[in-house]
N, CA, C and O atoms as CSV, one atom per row, in Angstrom:
chain,resi,resn,atom,element,x,y,z
A,1,UNK,N,N,-3.200,11.250,16.019
A,1,UNK,CA,C,-2.756,10.158,15.509
A,1,UNK,C,C,-3.788,9.418,14.735
A,1,UNK,O,O,-3.293,8.447,14.163
A,2,UNK,N,N,-4.964,9.553,14.548
A,2,UNK,CA,C,-5.524,9.384,13.765
A,2,UNK,C,C,-5.512,10.047,11.715
A,2,UNK,O,O,-6.097,9.901,10.642
A,3,UNK,N,N,-4.645,10.607,12.225
A,3,UNK,CA,C,-4.542,11.761,10.900
A,3,UNK,C,C,-2.911,11.311,10.586
A,3,UNK,O,O,-2.539,11.687,9.474
A,4,UNK,N,N,-2.076,10.707,11.235
A,4,UNK,CA,C,-0.864,9.837,10.600
A,4,UNK,C,C,-1.371,8.488,10.090
A,4,UNK,O,O,-2.312,7.761,10.407
A,5,UNK,N,N,-0.462,8.429,9.243
A,5,UNK,CA,C,-0.233,6.822,8.766
A,5,UNK,C,C,0.519,6.328,8.599
A,5,UNK,O,O,1.588,6.936,8.663
A,6,UNK,N,N,0.541,4.704,8.222
A,6,UNK,CA,C,1.693,3.511,8.203
A,6,UNK,C,C,1.583,3.302,6.613
A,6,UNK,O,O,0.488,3.249,6.054
A,7,UNK,N,N,2.719,3.194,5.980
A,7,UNK,CA,C,2.874,2.408,4.759
A,7,UNK,C,C,3.522,1.206,4.837
A,7,UNK,O,O,4.637,1.042,5.330
A,8,UNK,N,N,2.664,0.174,4.239
A,8,UNK,CA,C,3.175,-0.964,4.675
A,8,UNK,C,C,3.790,-1.808,3.186
A,8,UNK,O,O,2.923,-2.112,2.367
A,9,UNK,N,N,5.135,-2.143,2.882
A,9,UNK,CA,C,5.164,-2.666,1.700
A,9,UNK,C,C,4.844,-4.111,2.056
A,9,UNK,O,O,5.375,-4.685,3.006
A,10,UNK,N,N,3.964,-4.662,1.260
A,10,UNK,CA,C,3.342,-5.831,1.141
A,10,UNK,C,C,4.063,-6.775,-0.081
A,10,UNK,O,O,4.689,-6.259,-1.007
A,11,UNK,N,N,3.931,-7.783,0.023
A,11,UNK,CA,C,4.633,-9.304,-0.903
A,11,UNK,C,C,3.207,-10.107,-0.727
A,11,UNK,O,O,2.665,-10.445,0.325
A,12,UNK,N,N,2.686,-10.344,-2.338
A,12,UNK,CA,C,1.801,-11.588,-2.648
A,12,UNK,C,C,2.664,-12.801,-2.269
A,12,UNK,O,O,3.403,-13.150,-3.189
A,13,UNK,N,N,2.783,-13.730,-0.839
A,13,UNK,CA,C,3.397,-14.916,-0.712
A,13,UNK,C,C,2.641,-15.782,-1.991
A,13,UNK,O,O,3.457,-16.432,-2.643
A,14,UNK,N,N,1.780,-15.853,-2.272
A,14,UNK,CA,C,1.015,-16.958,-3.365
A,14,UNK,C,C,1.150,-16.783,-4.390
A,14,UNK,O,O,1.274,-17.753,-5.138
A,15,UNK,N,N,1.189,-15.421,-4.916
A,15,UNK,CA,C,0.898,-15.175,-6.277
A,15,UNK,C,C,1.566,-15.934,-7.287
A,15,UNK,O,O,2.793,-15.972,-7.381
A,16,UNK,N,N,0.852,-16.483,-7.972
A,16,UNK,CA,C,1.346,-17.507,-9.093
A,16,UNK,C,C,2.887,-17.297,-9.545
A,16,UNK,O,O,3.487,-16.270,-9.227
A,17,UNK,N,N,3.354,-18.091,-10.130
A,17,UNK,CA,C,5.066,-18.160,-10.604
A,17,UNK,C,C,4.959,-17.376,-11.605
A,17,UNK,O,O,6.101,-16.989,-11.854
A,18,UNK,N,N,3.839,-16.681,-12.705
A,18,UNK,CA,C,3.835,-16.105,-13.830
A,18,UNK,C,C,4.083,-14.454,-12.985
A,18,UNK,O,O,4.779,-13.572,-13.486
A,19,UNK,N,N,3.430,-14.323,-11.784
A,19,UNK,CA,C,3.232,-12.890,-11.148
A,19,UNK,C,C,4.269,-12.714,-10.482
A,19,UNK,O,O,4.278,-13.234,-9.366
A,20,UNK,N,N,5.200,-12.118,-10.817
A,20,UNK,CA,C,6.725,-11.717,-10.488
A,20,UNK,C,C,7.206,-9.887,-10.195
A,20,UNK,O,O,8.181,-9.494,-9.555
A,21,UNK,N,N,6.246,-9.116,-10.839
A,21,UNK,CA,C,6.157,-7.790,-10.232
A,21,UNK,C,C,4.884,-7.062,-10.429
A,21,UNK,O,O,3.784,-7.610,-10.361
A,22,UNK,N,N,5.068,-5.836,-10.670
A,22,UNK,CA,C,4.002,-5.129,-10.537
A,22,UNK,C,C,3.188,-4.530,-11.524
A,22,UNK,O,O,2.256,-3.755,-11.312
A,23,UNK,N,N,3.774,-5.112,-13.089
A,23,UNK,CA,C,2.835,-4.534,-14.184
A,23,UNK,C,C,1.472,-4.623,-14.135
A,23,UNK,O,O,0.797,-3.848,-14.812
A,24,UNK,N,N,0.887,-5.578,-13.330
A,24,UNK,CA,C,-0.405,-5.673,-13.582
A,24,UNK,C,C,-1.390,-4.950,-11.956
A,24,UNK,O,O,-1.765,-5.669,-11.030
A,25,UNK,N,N,-1.505,-4.110,-11.996
A,25,UNK,CA,C,-1.980,-2.978,-10.872
A,25,UNK,C,C,-2.982,-4.369,-10.047
A,25,UNK,O,O,-2.544,-4.830,-8.993
A,26,UNK,N,N,-4.465,-4.994,-10.723
A,26,UNK,CA,C,-4.922,-6.009,-10.055
A,26,UNK,C,C,-4.291,-7.160,-9.525
A,26,UNK,O,O,-4.938,-7.782,-8.683
A,27,UNK,N,N,-3.197,-7.569,-9.829
A,27,UNK,CA,C,-2.835,-8.753,-9.589
A,27,UNK,C,C,-1.397,-8.479,-9.403
A,27,UNK,O,O,-0.665,-8.886,-10.305
A,28,UNK,N,N,-0.959,-7.988,-8.603
A,28,UNK,CA,C,0.838,-7.651,-8.201
A,28,UNK,C,C,1.592,-8.459,-7.393
A,28,UNK,O,O,1.173,-8.740,-6.271
A,29,UNK,N,N,2.335,-8.753,-7.676
A,29,UNK,CA,C,3.329,-9.528,-6.685
A,29,UNK,C,C,3.642,-8.370,-5.620
A,29,UNK,O,O,4.434,-8.775,-4.770
A,30,UNK,N,N,3.310,-7.275,-5.464
A,30,UNK,CA,C,3.956,-6.213,-4.496
A,30,UNK,C,C,2.673,-5.307,-4.356
A,30,UNK,O,O,1.989,-4.985,-5.327
A,31,UNK,N,N,2.415,-4.931,-3.077
A,31,UNK,CA,C,1.353,-3.560,-2.954
A,31,UNK,C,C,2.362,-2.595,-1.667
A,31,UNK,O,O,3.243,-2.844,-0.844
A,32,UNK,N,N,1.611,-1.464,-2.117
A,32,UNK,CA,C,1.937,-0.777,-0.389
A,32,UNK,C,C,0.597,-0.670,-0.075
A,32,UNK,O,O,-0.118,-0.277,-0.998
A,33,UNK,N,N,0.080,-0.906,0.948
A,33,UNK,CA,C,-1.024,-0.374,1.684
A,33,UNK,C,C,-0.788,0.821,2.678
A,33,UNK,O,O,0.268,1.073,3.259
A,34,UNK,N,N,-1.885,1.457,2.756
A,34,UNK,CA,C,-1.351,2.803,3.379
A,34,UNK,C,C,-2.793,2.941,4.286
A,34,UNK,O,O,-3.844,3.362,3.804
A,35,UNK,N,N,-2.625,2.511,5.660
A,35,UNK,CA,C,-3.478,2.539,6.744
A,35,UNK,C,C,-2.884,3.582,7.971
A,35,UNK,O,O,-1.782,4.054,8.246
A,36,UNK,N,N,-4.703,3.685,8.724
A,36,UNK,CA,C,-4.120,4.962,9.754
A,36,UNK,C,C,-3.240,3.939,10.678
A,36,UNK,O,O,-3.196,2.718,10.830
A,37,UNK,N,N,-2.380,5.380,11.362
A,37,UNK,CA,C,-1.443,4.355,12.279
A,37,UNK,C,C,-2.031,3.983,13.351
A,37,UNK,O,O,-1.219,3.503,14.143
A,38,UNK,N,N,-3.575,3.995,13.902
A,38,UNK,CA,C,-3.822,3.649,14.992
A,38,UNK,C,C,-4.674,2.621,14.416
A,38,UNK,O,O,-5.609,2.280,15.140
A,39,UNK,N,N,-4.590,2.120,13.435
A,39,UNK,CA,C,-5.480,0.736,12.929
A,39,UNK,C,C,-4.610,-0.635,12.599
A,39,UNK,O,O,-3.386,-0.762,12.649
A,40,UNK,N,N,-5.332,-1.352,12.342
A,40,UNK,CA,C,-4.554,-2.577,12.455
A,40,UNK,C,C,-4.528,-3.173,10.815
A,40,UNK,O,O,-5.642,-3.334,10.317
A,41,UNK,N,N,-3.658,-3.414,10.192
A,41,UNK,CA,C,-3.969,-3.818,8.739
A,41,UNK,C,C,-4.705,-4.997,8.835
A,41,UNK,O,O,-4.247,-5.711,9.728
A,42,UNK,N,N,-5.524,-5.410,8.349
A,42,UNK,CA,C,-6.414,-6.769,8.049
A,42,UNK,C,C,-6.060,-7.453,6.679
A,42,UNK,O,O,-6.434,-6.925,5.631
A,43,UNK,N,N,-5.423,-8.490,6.680
A,43,UNK,CA,C,-4.780,-8.872,5.148
A,43,UNK,C,C,-6.152,-9.631,4.861
A,43,UNK,O,O,-6.486,-9.981,3.729
A,44,UNK,N,N,-6.703,-9.788,5.694
A,44,UNK,CA,C,-8.188,-10.771,5.124
A,44,UNK,C,C,-8.952,-9.933,4.573
A,44,UNK,O,O,-9.676,-10.595,3.830
A,45,UNK,N,N,-9.287,-8.581,4.479
A,45,UNK,CA,C,-9.946,-7.650,4.073
A,45,UNK,C,C,-9.267,-7.076,2.642
A,45,UNK,O,O,-10.057,-6.791,1.741
A,46,UNK,N,N,-8.222,-6.948,2.472
A,46,UNK,CA,C,-7.346,-6.977,1.498
A,46,UNK,C,C,-7.419,-8.292,0.570
A,46,UNK,O,O,-7.615,-8.190,-0.641
A,47,UNK,N,N,-7.286,-9.262,1.070
A,47,UNK,CA,C,-7.307,-10.331,0.041
A,47,UNK,C,C,-8.782,-10.273,-0.923
A,47,UNK,O,O,-8.741,-10.219,-2.152
A,48,UNK,N,N,-10.084,-10.296,-0.119
A,48,UNK,CA,C,-11.254,-10.061,-0.293
A,48,UNK,C,C,-11.509,-9.080,-1.128
A,48,UNK,O,O,-12.486,-9.068,-1.877
A,49,UNK,N,N,-10.393,-7.926,-1.035
A,49,UNK,CA,C,-10.766,-6.920,-1.989
A,49,UNK,C,C,-10.202,-7.201,-3.250
A,49,UNK,O,O,-10.802,-7.060,-4.315
A,50,UNK,N,N,-8.880,-7.657,-3.103
A,50,UNK,CA,C,-8.359,-7.888,-4.618
A,50,UNK,C,C,-9.025,-9.175,-5.492
A,50,UNK,O,O,-9.136,-9.251,-6.716
A,51,UNK,N,N,-9.547,-10.444,-4.177
A,51,UNK,CA,C,-10.468,-11.115,-4.937
A,51,UNK,C,C,-11.756,-10.605,-6.104
A,51,UNK,O,O,-12.091,-10.875,-7.258
A,52,UNK,N,N,-12.134,-9.838,-5.143
A,52,UNK,CA,C,-13.340,-9.064,-5.794
A,52,UNK,C,C,-12.884,-7.946,-7.433
A,52,UNK,O,O,-13.521,-7.896,-8.485
A,53,UNK,N,N,-11.674,-7.246,-7.087
A,53,UNK,CA,C,-11.171,-6.665,-8.176
A,53,UNK,C,C,-10.775,-7.541,-9.152
A,53,UNK,O,O,-10.495,-7.111,-10.271
A,54,UNK,N,N,-10.715,-8.613,-8.911
A,54,UNK,CA,C,-10.253,-9.218,-9.863
A,54,UNK,C,C,-11.407,-10.379,-10.592
A,54,UNK,O,O,-11.115,-11.200,-11.462
A,55,UNK,N,N,-12.594,-10.204,-10.046
A,55,UNK,CA,C,-14.019,-10.578,-10.563
A,55,UNK,C,C,-14.009,-11.980,-10.270
A,55,UNK,O,O,-14.701,-12.726,-10.963
A,56,UNK,N,N,-13.233,-12.487,-9.225
A,56,UNK,CA,C,-13.470,-13.989,-8.938
A,56,UNK,C,C,-12.474,-14.804,-9.745
A,56,UNK,O,O,-12.324,-15.976,-9.398
A,57,UNK,N,N,-11.991,-14.490,-10.451
A,57,UNK,CA,C,-11.116,-15.082,-11.692
A,57,UNK,C,C,-9.965,-15.739,-11.149
A,57,UNK,O,O,-9.482,-16.726,-11.706
A,58,UNK,N,N,-9.477,-15.231,-10.054
A,58,UNK,CA,C,-8.203,-15.309,-9.522
A,58,UNK,C,C,-8.679,-16.004,-7.888
A,58,UNK,O,O,-9.378,-15.233,-7.230
A,59,UNK,N,N,-8.406,-17.157,-7.320
A,59,UNK,CA,C,-8.656,-17.721,-6.258
A,59,UNK,C,C,-8.193,-17.341,-4.828
A,59,UNK,O,O,-7.082,-17.537,-4.334
A,60,UNK,N,N,-9.218,-16.787,-4.298
A,60,UNK,CA,C,-8.775,-16.219,-2.869
A,60,UNK,C,C,-7.395,-16.956,-2.271
A,60,UNK,O,O,-6.711,-16.283,-1.500
A,61,UNK,N,N,-7.002,-18.192,-2.568
A,61,UNK,CA,C,-5.815,-19.029,-2.031
A,61,UNK,C,C,-4.739,-18.323,-2.838
A,61,UNK,O,O,-3.699,-18.500,-2.204
A,62,UNK,N,N,-4.500,-17.664,-3.843
A,62,UNK,CA,C,-3.308,-16.416,-4.530
A,62,UNK,C,C,-3.090,-15.386,-4.026
A,62,UNK,O,O,-2.084,-14.709,-4.239
A,63,UNK,N,N,-4.201,-15.043,-3.111
A,63,UNK,CA,C,-3.614,-13.710,-2.605
A,63,UNK,C,C,-3.655,-13.996,-1.074
A,63,UNK,O,O,-4.533,-14.438,-0.334
A,64,UNK,N,N,-2.130,-13.496,-0.840
A,64,UNK,CA,C,-1.520,-13.848,0.931
A,64,UNK,C,C,-0.604,-12.583,0.850
A,64,UNK,O,O,0.415,-12.431,0.175
A,65,UNK,N,N,-1.302,-11.597,1.823
A,65,UNK,CA,C,0.091,-10.464,1.426
A,65,UNK,C,C,0.771,-10.546,3.061
A,65,UNK,O,O,0.115,-10.890,4.044
A,66,UNK,N,N,1.836,-10.255,3.077
A,66,UNK,CA,C,2.499,-10.268,4.138
A,66,UNK,C,C,3.855,-9.151,3.886
A,66,UNK,O,O,4.374,-8.979,2.783
A,67,UNK,N,N,4.207,-8.582,4.923
A,67,UNK,CA,C,5.245,-7.714,4.943
A,67,UNK,C,C,6.136,-7.745,4.278
A,67,UNK,O,O,6.704,-8.740,4.730
A,68,UNK,N,N,6.898,-7.303,3.286
A,68,UNK,CA,C,7.793,-7.714,2.453
A,68,UNK,C,C,9.223,-7.383,3.324
A,68,UNK,O,O,9.403,-6.404,4.049
A,69,UNK,N,N,10.016,-8.291,3.091
A,69,UNK,CA,C,11.413,-8.513,3.880
A,69,UNK,C,C,12.069,-7.055,3.454
A,69,UNK,O,O,11.920,-6.701,2.284
A,70,UNK,N,N,12.883,-6.090,4.483
A,70,UNK,CA,C,12.996,-5.227,4.872
A,70,UNK,C,C,14.281,-4.870,3.535
A,70,UNK,O,O,14.498,-3.712,3.178
A,71,UNK,N,N,14.944,-5.950,2.995
A,71,UNK,CA,C,15.392,-5.448,1.839
A,71,UNK,C,C,14.825,-5.448,0.398
A,71,UNK,O,O,15.442,-5.021,-0.578
A,72,UNK,N,N,13.577,-5.974,0.377
A,72,UNK,CA,C,13.173,-6.103,-0.885
A,72,UNK,C,C,11.968,-4.453,-0.672
A,72,UNK,O,O,11.682,-3.721,-1.620
A,73,UNK,N,N,11.762,-4.366,-0.072
A,73,UNK,CA,C,10.932,-2.877,0.607
A,73,UNK,C,C,11.830,-2.164,0.060
A,73,UNK,O,O,11.541,-1.725,-1.053
A,74,UNK,N,N,12.968,-1.869,0.539
A,74,UNK,CA,C,14.188,-0.653,0.220
A,74,UNK,C,C,14.453,-0.775,-1.433
A,74,UNK,O,O,14.508,0.299,-2.032
A,75,UNK,N,N,14.630,-2.059,-2.248
A,75,UNK,CA,C,14.590,-1.917,-3.183
A,75,UNK,C,C,13.911,-1.490,-4.293
A,75,UNK,O,O,14.350,-0.903,-5.282
A,76,UNK,N,N,12.205,-2.030,-3.892
A,76,UNK,CA,C,11.231,-2.205,-4.430
A,76,UNK,C,C,11.186,0.082,-4.268
A,76,UNK,O,O,11.238,0.925,-5.163
A,77,UNK,N,N,11.079,0.229,-2.837
A,77,UNK,CA,C,10.235,1.922,-2.754
A,77,UNK,C,C,11.424,2.595,-2.912
A,77,UNK,O,O,11.245,3.699,-3.426
A,78,UNK,N,N,12.559,2.344,-2.664
A,78,UNK,CA,C,13.886,3.584,-2.715
A,78,UNK,C,C,13.860,4.342,-1.003
A,78,UNK,O,O,14.509,5.332,-0.667
A,79,UNK,N,N,12.854,3.483,-0.066
A,79,UNK,CA,C,12.866,4.054,1.466
A,79,UNK,C,C,13.424,3.245,2.597
A,79,UNK,O,O,12.720,2.236,2.646
A,80,UNK,N,N,14.128,3.201,3.312
A,80,UNK,CA,C,14.167,2.446,4.515
A,80,UNK,C,C,12.932,2.140,5.369
A,80,UNK,O,O,11.836,2.657,5.154
A,81,UNK,N,N,13.205,1.182,6.447
A,81,UNK,CA,C,11.976,1.155,6.959
A,81,UNK,C,C,11.625,2.397,8.041
A,81,UNK,O,O,12.514,2.895,8.733
A,82,UNK,N,N,10.473,2.760,8.093
A,82,UNK,CA,C,9.854,3.991,8.715
A,82,UNK,C,C,10.043,5.230,8.316
A,82,UNK,O,O,10.039,6.243,9.015
A,83,UNK,N,N,10.229,5.124,7.055
A,83,UNK,CA,C,10.665,6.250,5.762
A,83,UNK,C,C,9.888,5.874,4.513
A,83,UNK,O,O,10.077,6.485,3.461
A,84,UNK,N,N,8.949,4.801,4.620
A,84,UNK,CA,C,8.635,4.600,3.250
A,84,UNK,C,C,7.325,5.655,2.670
A,84,UNK,O,O,6.279,5.830,3.295
A,85,UNK,N,N,7.518,6.021,1.906
A,85,UNK,CA,C,6.474,6.853,1.297
A,85,UNK,C,C,6.093,6.341,-0.362
A,85,UNK,O,O,6.815,5.691,-1.118
A,86,UNK,N,N,4.739,6.868,-0.608
A,86,UNK,CA,C,4.376,6.223,-1.847
A,86,UNK,C,C,4.589,7.411,-2.980
A,86,UNK,O,O,4.010,7.516,-4.061
A,87,UNK,N,N,5.445,8.145,-2.491
A,87,UNK,CA,C,5.661,9.618,-3.362
A,87,UNK,C,C,7.017,9.258,-3.931
A,87,UNK,O,O,7.919,9.167,-3.098
A,88,UNK,N,N,7.363,9.009,-5.351
A,88,UNK,CA,C,8.588,9.085,-5.657
A,88,UNK,C,C,9.409,7.633,-5.291
A,88,UNK,O,O,10.574,7.395,-4.974
A,89,UNK,N,N,8.068,6.696,-5.522
A,89,UNK,CA,C,8.972,5.418,-5.035
A,89,UNK,C,C,10.142,4.487,-6.530
A,89,UNK,O,O,9.583,4.620,-7.619
A,90,UNK,N,N,10.892,4.046,-6.585
A,90,UNK,CA,C,11.603,3.650,-7.459
A,90,UNK,C,C,10.770,2.798,-8.161
A,90,UNK,O,O,10.975,2.690,-9.370
A,91,UNK,N,N,9.753,2.089,-7.583
A,91,UNK,CA,C,9.183,1.348,-8.941
A,91,UNK,C,C,7.595,1.639,-8.412
A,91,UNK,O,O,7.125,1.889,-7.302
A,92,UNK,N,N,7.058,1.496,-9.649
A,92,UNK,CA,C,5.299,2.005,-9.448
A,92,UNK,C,C,4.537,0.438,-9.003
A,92,UNK,O,O,4.134,-0.533,-9.643
A,93,UNK,N,N,4.598,0.792,-7.647
A,93,UNK,CA,C,3.961,-0.203,-6.841
A,93,UNK,C,C,2.495,0.061,-6.611
A,93,UNK,O,O,2.145,1.002,-5.899
A,94,UNK,N,N,1.551,-0.817,-7.247
A,94,UNK,CA,C,0.134,-0.563,-6.695
A,94,UNK,C,C,0.097,0.099,-5.443
A,94,UNK,O,O,1.147,0.166,-4.804
A,95,UNK,N,N,-1.167,0.710,-4.888
A,95,UNK,CA,C,-1.229,1.564,-3.806
A,95,UNK,C,C,-2.985,0.893,-3.506
A,95,UNK,O,O,-3.926,0.670,-4.268
A,96,UNK,N,N,-2.780,0.732,-1.928
A,96,UNK,CA,C,-4.357,0.437,-1.482
A,96,UNK,C,C,-4.205,1.522,-0.479
A,96,UNK,O,O,-3.218,1.699,0.234
A,97,UNK,N,N,-5.444,2.324,-0.507
A,97,UNK,CA,C,-5.485,3.431,0.666
A,97,UNK,C,C,-6.965,2.515,1.315
A,97,UNK,O,O,-7.926,1.910,0.839
A,98,UNK,N,N,-6.418,2.870,2.693
A,98,UNK,CA,C,-7.393,2.187,3.617
A,98,UNK,C,C,-8.774,3.479,3.539
A,98,UNK,O,O,-8.710,4.699,3.392
A,99,UNK,N,N,-9.761,2.698,3.683
A,99,UNK,CA,C,-11.382,3.551,3.396
A,99,UNK,C,C,-11.443,4.308,4.684
A,99,UNK,O,O,-12.491,4.948,4.782
A,100,UNK,N,N,-10.691,4.417,5.626
A,100,UNK,CA,C,-11.211,4.759,6.886
A,100,UNK,C,C,-10.371,6.407,6.853
A,100,UNK,O,O,-10.813,7.396,7.438
A,101,UNK,N,N,-9.023,6.376,5.980
A,101,UNK,CA,C,-8.600,8.132,5.980
A,101,UNK,C,C,-9.219,8.555,4.671
A,101,UNK,O,O,-8.632,9.580,4.326
A,102,UNK,N,N,-10.056,8.257,3.868
A,102,UNK,CA,C,-10.654,8.516,2.678
A,102,UNK,C,C,-11.826,9.734,3.687
A,102,UNK,O,O,-12.045,10.928,3.482
A,103,UNK,N,N,-12.310,8.912,4.643
A,103,UNK,CA,C,-13.504,9.589,5.472
A,103,UNK,C,C,-13.089,10.470,6.697
A,103,UNK,O,O,-13.714,10.855,7.685
A,104,UNK,N,N,-11.596,10.675,6.196
A,104,UNK,CA,C,-11.027,11.875,7.385
A,104,UNK,C,C,-11.814,12.957,7.294
A,104,UNK,O,O,-12.192,13.226,6.154
A,105,UNK,N,N,-12.298,13.906,8.481
A,105,UNK,CA,C,-12.566,14.944,8.230
A,105,UNK,C,C,-12.068,16.077,9.404
A,105,UNK,O,O,-12.642,16.282,10.473
A,106,UNK,N,N,-10.671,16.849,8.837
A,106,UNK,CA,C,-10.673,17.598,7.899
A,106,UNK,C,C,-9.967,16.378,6.645
A,106,UNK,O,O,-9.514,15.259,6.885
A,107,UNK,N,N,-10.069,16.978,5.503
A,107,UNK,CA,C,-9.829,16.335,4.213
A,107,UNK,C,C,-8.119,15.883,4.335
A,107,UNK,O,O,-7.589,15.835,3.225
A,108,UNK,N,N,-7.441,15.640,5.186
A,108,UNK,CA,C,-6.265,15.984,5.196
A,108,UNK,C,C,-5.513,14.677,6.324
A,108,UNK,O,O,-6.099,14.170,7.281
A,109,UNK,N,N,-3.943,14.324,5.818
A,109,UNK,CA,C,-3.112,13.260,6.939
A,109,UNK,C,C,-1.756,13.213,6.292
A,109,UNK,O,O,-1.262,13.477,5.196
A,110,UNK,N,N,-1.314,12.680,7.661
A,110,UNK,CA,C,0.298,12.766,7.311
A,110,UNK,C,C,0.985,11.613,6.573
A,110,UNK,O,O,0.309,10.616,6.826
A,111,UNK,N,N,1.926,11.307,5.847
A,111,UNK,CA,C,2.610,10.036,5.470
A,111,UNK,C,C,3.820,10.294,5.596
A,111,UNK,O,O,4.121,11.485,5.679
A,112,UNK,N,N,4.974,9.194,5.653
A,112,UNK,CA,C,6.020,9.000,5.362
A,112,UNK,C,C,6.630,10.165,4.415
A,112,UNK,O,O,6.012,10.511,3.408
A,113,UNK,N,N,7.738,10.696,4.736
A,113,UNK,CA,C,8.323,11.901,3.570
A,113,UNK,C,C,9.510,11.213,3.133
A,113,UNK,O,O,10.398,11.928,2.670
A,114,UNK,N,N,9.695,10.049,3.182
A,114,UNK,CA,C,10.871,9.499,2.770
A,114,UNK,C,C,12.271,9.347,3.908
A,114,UNK,O,O,13.116,8.456,3.998
A,115,UNK,N,N,12.140,10.232,4.451
A,115,UNK,CA,C,13.371,9.992,5.604
A,115,UNK,C,C,12.701,9.620,7.058
A,115,UNK,O,O,11.614,10.160,7.265
A,116,UNK,N,N,13.260,8.686,8.182
A,116,UNK,CA,C,12.442,8.324,9.056
A,116,UNK,C,C,11.946,9.935,9.987
A,116,UNK,O,O,10.989,9.887,10.760
A,117,UNK,N,N,12.472,10.828,9.843
A,117,UNK,CA,C,12.312,11.903,10.666
A,117,UNK,C,C,11.355,13.078,10.214
A,117,UNK,O,O,11.202,14.178,10.746
A,118,UNK,N,N,10.664,12.474,8.923
A,118,UNK,CA,C,10.468,13.488,7.787
A,118,UNK,C,C,9.212,12.994,7.298
A,118,UNK,O,O,9.169,11.936,6.670
A,119,UNK,N,N,7.878,13.883,7.607
A,119,UNK,CA,C,6.942,13.304,7.444
A,119,UNK,C,C,5.953,14.583,6.213
A,119,UNK,O,O,6.420,15.654,5.824
A,120,UNK,N,N,4.848,14.136,5.925
A,120,UNK,CA,C,4.568,14.842,4.490
A,120,UNK,C,C,2.820,14.993,4.535
A,120,UNK,O,O,1.964,14.223,4.098
A,121,UNK,N,N,2.693,16.212,5.196
A,121,UNK,CA,C,1.392,16.635,5.514
A,121,UNK,C,C,0.572,16.720,3.754
A,121,UNK,O,O,1.065,17.412,2.863
A,122,UNK,N,N,-0.594,15.954,3.574
A,122,UNK,CA,C,-1.066,15.795,2.027
A,122,UNK,C,C,-2.775,16.064,2.156
A,122,UNK,O,O,-3.273,15.296,2.979
A,123,UNK,N,N,-3.481,16.731,1.693
A,123,UNK,CA,C,-4.422,16.366,1.622
A,123,UNK,C,C,-5.462,15.064,0.920
A,123,UNK,O,O,-5.174,14.686,-0.215
A,124,UNK,N,N,-6.315,14.604,1.439
A,124,UNK,CA,C,-6.650,13.361,0.882
A,124,UNK,C,C,-7.250,12.980,-0.184
A,124,UNK,O,O,-7.352,11.805,-0.537
A,125,UNK,N,N,-7.891,14.391,-1.043
A,125,UNK,CA,C,-8.111,14.591,-2.181
A,125,UNK,C,C,-7.068,14.491,-3.196
A,125,UNK,O,O,-7.139,13.887,-4.267
A,126,UNK,N,N,-5.963,15.247,-2.662
A,126,UNK,CA,C,-4.711,15.822,-3.347
A,126,UNK,C,C,-4.001,14.266,-3.601
A,126,UNK,O,O,-3.511,14.081,-4.714
A,127,UNK,N,N,-3.928,13.018,-2.477
A,127,UNK,CA,C,-3.370,11.959,-2.358
A,127,UNK,C,C,-3.741,11.409,-3.877
A,127,UNK,O,O,-3.165,11.414,-4.965
A,128,UNK,N,N,-4.981,10.943,-3.382
A,128,UNK,CA,C,-5.911,10.540,-4.408
A,128,UNK,C,C,-5.926,10.458,-5.709
A,128,UNK,O,O,-5.907,9.518,-6.504
A,129,UNK,N,N,-5.974,11.986,-5.830
A,129,UNK,CA,C,-5.785,12.505,-7.733
A,129,UNK,C,C,-4.068,11.824,-7.752
A,129,UNK,O,O,-3.791,10.774,-8.331
A,130,UNK,N,N,-3.347,12.433,-7.212
A,130,UNK,CA,C,-1.762,12.006,-7.811
A,130,UNK,C,C,-1.079,10.775,-7.752
A,130,UNK,O,O,-0.135,10.433,-8.464
A,131,UNK,N,N,-1.637,10.118,-6.828
A,131,UNK,CA,C,-1.157,8.226,-6.438
A,131,UNK,C,C,-2.025,7.536,-7.366
A,131,UNK,O,O,-1.524,6.680,-8.096
A,132,UNK,N,N,-3.212,7.785,-7.433
A,132,UNK,CA,C,-4.532,7.097,-8.124
A,132,UNK,C,C,-4.725,5.601,-6.965
A,132,UNK,O,O,-5.204,4.616,-7.527
A,133,UNK,N,N,-4.504,5.491,-5.999
A,133,UNK,CA,C,-4.754,4.302,-5.133
A,133,UNK,C,C,-6.149,3.712,-5.254
A,133,UNK,O,O,-7.211,4.220,-5.612
A,134,UNK,N,N,-5.814,2.429,-4.830
A,134,UNK,CA,C,-7.388,1.667,-4.719
A,134,UNK,C,C,-8.116,2.261,-3.462
A,134,UNK,O,O,-9.249,1.880,-3.168
């Protein structure tokens, strides 16, 4: 289970009114967060990461990640609940990869394959080279 991931389409509910899409990777309305299946998503850690990524120029109050509504997730990714993958998404959503996945040994993990019963196994290094996650 440590090599299986969970992909979570997140919406920044506190993004400024001019931030409506994913055109700015550092300050996007939406993110896909990839965490280990056995790990807990820590919104505070992601908030701190985004604050640092923006060199403190955007207040921490402007980052509040929450699970995107299912309809929004489907529209942005093209995949239904429990089938989300960051390979071939309909929208170029910035991806945040949990550091624990980067440290896996061997260099391999499973992620959603676009359908509920389909998983894609990939080397972490290949995933990073292809997806270019944070």
